[in-house]
N, C-alpha and C positions, 0 to 999 in steps of 0.2 A: 790426062786428068790433071786438074788444076789443084795445087796444094792449098790446104785450108789455112787461112790466115789466123794467127793467134792474137788474142787480145792481151792486155796487160796482166790480167788475173791469171790466165793460162801460163804465161811466160814466167811469172813469179812462182807459181806452184810447180812448174816443171823444173825450174832452177833449184828450188828447195829439195824436191824429190831426188834429183840427180846427185846433189851434194851429199844428201843423207845416204843414198845407196853406195856412194864411193867410200864413205867413212865408217859405215856400220855393216857388220856381217849379219846374216839372217839370225844366227843364234843370239847375238847381242841384241838385235831388235826384239826378238821374241822374249828374251829375259826382261828387257825393260818394259815391254808391254805387259808381261805377267806381274811385275812389281807394281806397275800403275794400276792394274785391275784389282790386285789385292789391297792396295792402299785405298782405292775407291770403295771397296767393300767394307772397310773399317770406319769410314766416315759416319755412318748412322750410329755407331756405337759410342761416339764421342759425347761427353756430357753437354746437355743443352738446357738452357734456362726455359722453364715451362710457365713462367709467370704470366706471359701474355695469354695463355690458354686457360688459366685458372679464373674462376669467377671471383669478382671482388668480394671481400669479406662482408661488405654491407648488403650484398644480395643474398637473400635466403632462398632455399629451395621451396618448392610448393609445400612439401611436408612440414618443413621447419617453420614456415610462416603460419601454419594452422595448428601446430603442436600445443599440447596442454600438459600440465603436471599433476592434475588432481584425480583423474579417474583412469586407473590402469586396465579397466575393462573396455575401453574405447580404442579403436584403431589409431586414433591420432595422439595417443599417449607418447610422450617424447622419446621414450626408449625404443619404440617400435618402428623406427624409420627404415630398418632393413629386415624386419621380421616377416616371415611368410608362414602362415598356418593358423591353427587355432590358438588363442591366447590362454595360457595357463591360469591367468587371473580370472578367467570366466569358467574354468574347469575344476575349481577347488584348490588351486595353488595360488601363487602370487606372481608378480611380474618377473621375479627371478627365482621362484621356487616351484618345483614339480608338485603336482597333487599327490596325496597319499596313494600308495599302490603302484606308482610309476617310478622309474629311475631315470636320472639325467644321463644323456649320452656322454661318453668320455671325450667326444670331439665336438667342435662347434664351428660356426662361421662367425665372422666379425663385421661390425659396422661402426661408423662414427656418427653420433647423433648430437644435435645441439639442444641443450637444456634451455628452454625459453625463460626460466627464472633468472639465471645468471649469465646467459649468452655464451657459456663455455661449451666446447666440443668434447664429448666423452666417448671412450672406446667401450663398445657393448659386445659381449659374447652371447650369441644366441645358441641355446642348447635345446635340442628336441628331448621331450620327456617320453619315455618308451615303456612298453609292457602292457598297455591296455588299448582297447579299440579307440579310434579317434573320438575326441570329445564332441566335435560337431557344433560348438558354440563359438561365437566371436571370430569368424574367419577373417583374417587381415592379410593384405599383400603390400608390404613396404618394399620398395625397390631402390632406395637410395644406395648407391655404391655397389649394387648387384652386378656381378660379372658372369661371363659364360662359364660353363662347366669345366673348361680347361683351367680355370682359376678357382678351384673348389673352395679355398678358404674364404672366398668372397661371394659364393653362390648360395642363395637361399632356396633353390629348388630341389636340392638333394635331401633325401631322408637321412638325417644325421644319426640314426640309431645304430650304425655299424659300430662294433666293439662293445655294445651293450648286451645284456643277457637275452633281450628280445628285439627283433627288428620291427615290431608293431609300433607305429607312431600314435601318440596321444595328443600332445600339444607342444607349443614352443615357449620357452622362457627367455627373458632378456636380462642377463646379469651385468651389472655395472662393473667394469674392470678398473677404470680410472680416467684421468684427463688424457686427451689425445694430443694435446699440445706439447 
C-alpha cells in the first residue's frame, strides 16, 4: 500500500493539532471550549445600534399619512393608529370616554400615534369599555405597533375587560397620555 501524500494544508493542520494535543489536557480543552461557547451565547445580548433598521423620521406610516384631527367617529382619526374594535365616539362616548352605563377596563394597551397638526408623537392608552353588549358601530382596526399576544401590553386583539366588573366588551377608547418623545 502506497502512503498518501500530504499537501501543505494537511501538514499545517496536523502540526497545529499535534502541538495542541501535547500542550493541553482534555479537561483543559473542554473547559476552554465551554467558556468559548458561553461567550458566544452572550454576544446577542450586547447592545446594538438599531438606527439602520428604524424608518427615517420623514417617512410616515400609511396610517399617519392619512390621519385627521377633526372627526373622532372616523377610523383615520389620529389617536386610533393602534385601536382595534368599535369606537366609543360612535357609541355615545368620546374618543377617550366610555359611554354611560359602561366602565373602563383597569388595564390598557398602548400605542404611539403622530398628531398631523403638530407632527409630534403621542403615547395613547387604549381602554376597552365594558359592561354592555358590543356597540356594533364604527369598527376599526389600527395595527401600528401591534405585537403578538406574548407582548400583551402592545397587543390590541385581547379583550381588555379583565379586572372589570364585567367581561362583556362594548367599545374602545383612546386616551391621550402625553408626548412620546
